[in-house]
VOBA-1610 file (N, C-alpha, C; in pm, whole numbers, padded with zeros to 5 digits, always signed):
BEGIN
Met-03680+00358+00946Met-03574+00418+01046Met-03460+00329+01046Lys-03464+00207+01080Lys-03390+00107+01129Lys-03287+00094+00946Arg-03364+00085+00876Arg-03307+00046+00747Arg-03189+00147+00717Ile-03248+00297+00720Ile-03193+00411+00698Ile-03016+00391+00753Ala-03066+00372+00887Ala-02961+00391+00959Ala-02848+00282+00968Leu-02868+00151+00916Leu-02817+00038+00869Leu-02745+00092+00743Leu-02819+00128+00628Leu-02717+00169+00527Leu-02664+00257+00530Cys-02658+00346+00596Cys-02547+00444+00658Cys-02409+00402+00711Leu-02442+00302+00812Leu-02353+00217+00863Leu-02291+00164+00749Ile-02374+00083+00723Ile-02277+00040+00593Ile-02208+00076+00478Ser-02246+00207+00439Ser-02210+00306+00345Ser-02074+00352+00381Met-02081+00399+00536Met-01964+00409+00602Met-01820+00349+00621Phe-01895+00197+00627Phe-01827+00116+00661Phe-01696+00091+00511Ser-01822+00060+00409Ser-01710+00050+00263Ser-01647+00180+00268Val-01676+00228+00254Val-01614+00407+00204Val-01462+00386+00312Gly-01461+00340+00434Gly-01344+00309+00514Gly-01258+00218+00445Met-01323+00128+00427Met-01220+00026+00390Met-01198+00038+00234Leu-01256+00101+00162Leu-01203+00155+00018Leu-01075+00220+00047Ser-01063+00347+00121Ser-00955+00432+00152Ser-00848+00367+00195Ala-00891+00265+00312Ala-00746+00219+00334Ala-00692+00095+00281Cys-00780+00030+00170Cys-00720-00001+00060Cys-00627+00058-00028Asn-00674+00217-00080Asn-00549+00290-00125Asn-00440+00321-00046Thr-00477+00326+00059Thr-00347+00364+00148Thr-00229+00243+00147Val-00296+00130+00168Val-00189-00004+00178Val-00153-00004+00022Lys-00218+00052-00062Lys-00170+00025-00194Lys-00068+00123-00219Gly-00069+00239-00190Gly+00037+00351-00194Gly+00183+00326-00102Ala+00137+00232+00027Ala+00231+00222+00100Ala+00288+00113+00041Gly+00255-00001-00008Gly+00300-00069-00114Gly+00417-00049-00225Lys+00373+00047-00291Lys+00440+00127-00404Lys+00553+00198-00345Asp+00529+00256-00210Asp+00691+00324-00165Asp+00784+00221-00128Val+00707+00117-00071Val+00814+00033-00025Val+00916-00043-00136Gln+00812-00056-00261Gln+00876-00129-00384Gln+00972-00005-00425Lys+00970+00117-00405Lys+01049+00201-00489Lys+01176+00208-00384Val+01173+00178-00264Val+01268+00198-00172Val+01349+00077-00172Gly+01305-00043-00233Gly+01344-00175-00251Gly+01466-00161-00376Glu+01376-00085-00458Glu+01464-00081-00603Glu+01573+00057-00582Lys+01564+00111-00506Lys+01683+00186-00475Lys+01805+00103-00432Val+01762+00030-00334Val+01857-00075-00238Val+01925-00127-00347Glu+01869-00216-00408Glu+01916-00252-00528Glu+01995-00233-00626Asp+01960-00081-00671Asp+02025-00004-00743Asp+02180+00060-00686Ala+02176+00078-00574Ala+02262+00098-00480Ala+02389-00009-00465Ala+02317-00172-00465Ala+02396-00279-00448Ala+02454-00322-00559Glu+02403-00289-00694Glu+02456-00290-00806Glu+02596-00191-00818Asp+02556-00073-00775Asp+02659+00022-00780Asp+02782-00004-00706Thr+02781-00062-00609Thr+02875-00085-00522Thr+02946-00231-00564Gly+02861-00313-00636Gly+02917-00461-00669Gly+02909-00553-00613Ala+02823-00508-00477Ala+02780-00626-00376Ala+02719-00736-00404Thr+02677-00694-00572Thr+02565-00828-00629Thr+02663-00938-00719Asp+02778-00900-00725Asp+02837-00948-00807Asp+02884-01103-00756Pro+02894-01229-00805Pro+02912-01345-00759Pro+03055-01359-00777Arg+03090-01427-00657Arg+03252-01501-00677Arg+03290-01603-00711
//
């Protein structure tokens, strides 16, 4: 019985960690897209031109 309980706890922890990784990966992609939009806006305004 203890072995089954331990396996259940390990599997629930593993599933939690895997879902957290997907969440962080998705958030990273969102931040990257925002950064690209900021770069595009800076280029459109000429803010990135060296003087």
